RODO-2510 file (C-alpha; in nm, 4 decimals, decimal comma):
residues 216
     n   res          X          Y          Z
     1     m     4,4008     4,5499    -2,4151
     2     r     4,5755     4,5222    -2,0808
     3     i     4,3724     4,3514    -1,8099
     4     i     4,3847     4,5441    -1,4767
     5     k     4,2985     4,3361    -1,1824
     6     e     4,2289     4,4507    -0,8265
     7     a     4,5225     4,4314    -0,5846
     8     e     4,3652     4,1562    -0,3719
     9     v     4,3095     3,9428    -0,6735
    10     r     4,6666     3,9882    -0,7857
    11     k     4,7919     3,9090    -0,4382
    12     n     4,5942     3,5847    -0,4217
    13     e     4,7274     3,4850    -0,7699
    14     i     5,0732     3,5253    -0,6399
    15     l     4,9919     3,3220    -0,3282
    16     d     4,8239     3,0506    -0,5349
    17     a     5,1306     3,0225    -0,7591
    18     a     5,3744     3,0234    -0,4624
    19     e     5,1713     2,7473    -0,2806
    20     e     5,1776     2,5237    -0,5909
    21     l     5,5467     2,5763    -0,6354
    22     f     5,6288     2,5175    -0,2627
    23     g     5,4352     2,1911    -0,2927
    24     t     5,6258     2,0799    -0,5995
    25     n     5,9833     2,2164    -0,5338
    26     g     5,9777     2,2894    -0,1621
    27     f     6,0272     2,6277    -0,0082
    28     d     6,4052     2,6319    -0,0502
    29     g     6,3793     2,5049    -0,4032
    30     t     6,1440     2,7893    -0,5113
    31     t     6,2661     3,1267    -0,6265
    32     i     6,0872     3,4579    -0,6536
    33     s     6,1528     3,4466    -1,0240
    34     a     5,9736     3,1075    -1,0475
    35     i     5,6742     3,2507    -0,8587
    36     i     5,6657     3,5499    -1,1007
    37     e     5,6769     3,3235    -1,4056
    38     k     5,4124     3,0877    -1,2602
    39     a     5,1775     3,3775    -1,1727
    40     g     5,2426     3,5481    -1,5057
    41     i     5,2930     3,8904    -1,3530
    42     a     5,5570     4,1639    -1,3461
    43     r     5,8318     4,1555    -1,0875
    44     g     5,7297     4,4900    -0,9531
    45     t     5,3851     4,3517    -0,8755
    46     v     5,5282     4,0854    -0,6524
    47     y     5,7405     4,3339    -0,4604
    48     y     5,4496     4,5681    -0,4286
    49     h     5,2758     4,3039    -0,2150
    50     f     5,5701     4,1095    -0,0621
    51     k     5,9262     4,2112     0,0470
    52     s     6,0699     3,8568     0,0189
    53     k     5,9932     3,4854    -0,0345
    54     e     5,9626     3,4502     0,3402
    55     d     5,6988     3,7256     0,3382
    56     v     5,5152     3,5241     0,0771
    57     l     5,5121     3,2170     0,2997
    58     n     5,3984     3,4213     0,5966
    59     a     5,1115     3,5599     0,3965
    60     l     5,0197     3,2044     0,2863
    61     i     5,0033     3,0922     0,6519
    62     e     4,7828     3,3874     0,7393
    63     r     4,5491     3,3068     0,4591
    64     h     4,5541     2,9400     0,5663
    65     c     4,4521     3,0415     0,9152
    66     e     4,1707     3,2656     0,7869
    67     r     4,0324     2,9858     0,5801
    68     l     4,0427     2,7424     0,8760
    69     l     3,8653     2,9905     1,0955
    70     a     3,6018     3,0615     0,8360
    71     a     3,5325     2,6846     0,7976
    72     a     3,5230     2,6377     1,1809
    73     k     3,2809     2,9341     1,2124
    74     q     3,0494     2,7978     0,9410
    75     i     3,0266     2,4665     1,1141
    76     a     2,9889     2,6170     1,4733
    77     t     2,6967     2,8378     1,3691
    78     d     2,4996     2,5595     1,1948
    79     k     2,2400     2,4898     1,4609
    80     s     2,0735     2,2242     1,2466
    81     v     2,3676     1,9996     1,3523
    82     p     2,3473     1,8516     1,7194
    83     v     2,5626     2,0256     1,9710
    84     l     2,8152     1,7373     2,0277
    85     e     2,8562     1,6852     1,6550
    86     r     2,9059     2,0543     1,5963
    87     l     3,1701     2,0759     1,8593
    88     l     3,3635     1,7730     1,7211
    89     q     3,3362     1,8880     1,3652
    90     t     3,4569     2,2326     1,4545
    91     l     3,7568     2,1004     1,6369
    92     m     3,8451     1,8848     1,3424
    93     a     3,8117     2,1848     1,1082
    94     m     4,1176     2,3270     1,2841
    95     n     4,3259     2,0706     1,0841
    96     g     4,3497     2,1772     0,7255
    97     d     4,5198     1,8599     0,6011
    98     k     4,3421     1,6385     0,3547
    99     d     4,3013     1,2583     0,3960
   100     g     4,5655     1,2648     0,6688
   101     v     4,8324     1,4021     0,4428
   102     p     5,0090     1,7114     0,5660
   103     g     4,9603     2,0034     0,3262
   104     v     5,2375     2,2254     0,1901
   105     l     5,1929     2,4840     0,4669
   106     t     5,1859     2,2266     0,7502
   107     q     5,5089     2,0742     0,6146
   108     q     5,6746     2,4186     0,5944
   109     m     5,5550     2,5229     0,9436
   110     h     5,6947     2,2145     1,1019
   111     r     6,0456     2,2928     0,9680
   112     p     6,2819     2,4192     1,2473
   113     q     6,3620     2,7342     1,0573
   114     n     5,9932     2,8297     1,0365
   115     a     5,9421     2,7936     1,4170
   116     l     5,8209     3,1536     1,4459
   117     m     5,5640     3,1121     1,1801
   118     h     5,4474     2,7946     1,3452
   119     q     5,4161     2,9745     1,6749
   120     k     5,2267     3,2554     1,5117
   121     t     4,9817     3,0049     1,3599
   122     h     4,9203     2,8484     1,7036
   123     q     4,8681     3,1849     1,8638
   124     t     4,6217     3,2850     1,5923
   125     m     4,4215     2,9675     1,6477
   126     l     4,4290     2,9971     2,0244
   127     e     4,3004     3,3568     2,0113
   128     n     4,0214     3,2988     1,7509
   129     i     3,8961     2,9429     1,7938
   130     p     3,7621     2,9666     2,1516
   131     p     3,5116     3,2491     2,0803
   132     i     3,3846     3,0403     1,7916
   133     l     3,3441     2,7306     2,0076
   134     m     3,1811     2,9190     2,2943
   135     e     2,8427     2,9436     2,1217
   136     i     2,8369     2,5667     2,0967
   137     i     2,9343     2,5253     2,4627
   138     e     2,6729     2,7695     2,5754
   139     d     2,4140     2,5712     2,3683
   140     g     2,5369     2,2514     2,5332
   141     i     2,5036     2,4028     2,8787
   142     e     2,1521     2,5219     2,7993
   143     d     2,0633     2,1681     2,6819
   144     s     2,2233     2,0161     2,9962
   145     l     2,4799     1,8316     2,7938
   146     f     2,7664     2,0145     2,9557
   147     n     2,8207     2,1324     3,3081
   148     t     3,1334     2,3444     3,3695
   149     p     3,1830     2,6637     3,5741
   150     y     3,4725     2,7528     3,3461
   151     p     3,3431     2,7132     2,9881
   152     y     3,5834     2,9630     2,8123
   153     e     3,8881     2,8416     3,0001
   154     s     3,7978     2,4800     2,9264
   155     v     3,7731     2,5613     2,5574
   156     e     4,1155     2,7305     2,5675
   157     m     4,2719     2,4215     2,7166
   158     v     4,1116     2,1963     2,4519
   159     v     4,2236     2,4140     2,1673
   160     a     4,5779     2,4381     2,3113
   161     h     4,5880     2,0463     2,3441
   162     v     4,4649     1,9933     1,9816
   163     n     4,7197     2,2450     1,8512
   164     t     5,0056     2,0727     2,0224
   165     v     4,9539     1,7007     2,0678
   166     f     4,7515     1,6382     1,7600
   167     d     4,9303     1,8886     1,5348
   168     d     5,2868     1,9263     1,6416
   169     y     5,3882     1,5525     1,6731
   170     s     5,0992     1,3277     1,5990
   171     e     5,2730     1,2223     1,2758
   172     k     5,5605     1,0876     1,4918
   173     l     5,3211     0,8502     1,6746
   174     t     5,2491     0,4972     1,5867
   175     g     4,8852     0,3962     1,5375
   176     e     4,8648     0,2512     1,8821
   177     e     5,0273     0,5535     2,0434
   178     l     4,7909     0,7904     1,8596
   179     l     4,4852     0,5822     1,9538
   180     k     4,5894     0,5912     2,3192
   181     r     4,6174     0,9719     2,3128
   182     i     4,2757     1,0086     2,1395
   183     r     4,1189     0,7874     2,4110
   184     a     4,2794     1,0023     2,6796
   185     f     4,1598     1,3105     2,5012
   186     i     3,8051     1,1734     2,5090
   187     f     3,8388     1,0844     2,8748
   188     n     3,9463     1,4404     2,9606
   189     l     3,6899     1,6103     2,7237
   190     e     3,4101     1,4358     2,9242
   191     r     3,5468     1,5704     3,2452
   192     i     3,6473     1,9162     3,1425
   193     f     3,3011     1,9890     3,0023
   194     g     3,1080     1,7719     3,2592
   195     a     2,9648     1,5586     2,9854
   196     a     2,8144     1,2071     3,0143
   197     p     3,0462     0,9121     2,9500
   198     g     3,0489     0,8204     2,5819
   199     s     2,9502     1,1739     2,4655
   200     f     3,2731     1,2176     2,2744
   201     d     3,3253     0,8621     2,1394
   202     r     3,2861     0,9951     1,7923
   203     v     3,6283     1,1617     1,8295
   204     i     3,7996     0,8277     1,7444
   205     e     3,6043     0,7982     1,4212
   206     l     3,6775     1,1608     1,3205
   207     f     4,0505     1,1172     1,3888
   208     q     4,0571     0,7878     1,1900
   209     m     3,8986     0,9685     0,8943
   210     d     4,1486     1,2568     0,9299
   211     n     4,4569     1,0482     0,9742
   212     g     4,3776     0,7660     0,7372
   213     g     4,2924     0,5263     1,0215
   214     a     4,4456     0,4487     1,3570
   215     d     4,5264     0,0947     1,4580
   216     e     4,2717    -0,0619     1,6857
***
């Protein structure tokens, strides 16, 4: 008996197979035929969902962003966690890499030929992360932890900075260079949100965990 699966399930099976193959063989070294064989589906099914291999990668990036945003929202709405810790953990959730190792999608997005996809990812995060963070900032203002007349604009600047400095070229920095930028980030976080000195010192620890340790 033939198993008929819902379209969304099939689509995710294709994406799962493609992500695994991109990780093993690279984007250029992966063919649509290989994705079809890996997913165990008919060729027509792939082309029902995707026009090309590039379209598959684009869909993978969109799914990646959706998952990052869902993880960030889950952390941001957990009021059992103190305000400052919630803010830091939500910011760190923007990075989907594991143990400081860039994932398949991160590697693909950083390739010159995928600049448009990279830009799209940044734009998606810049549009969707600030509203998630605003609830935390408002709680911080209410608790007198933050004091800023421009909460939303401040959040936008922080998200843009994290997306560029700590995503686009942090891997090119030495441990000392990265640590200096983290300390500068902390310095400016305190001022942009009107927080007490030392409020964001945990940022160093979180970046060390995420990047496999920065040289002291």
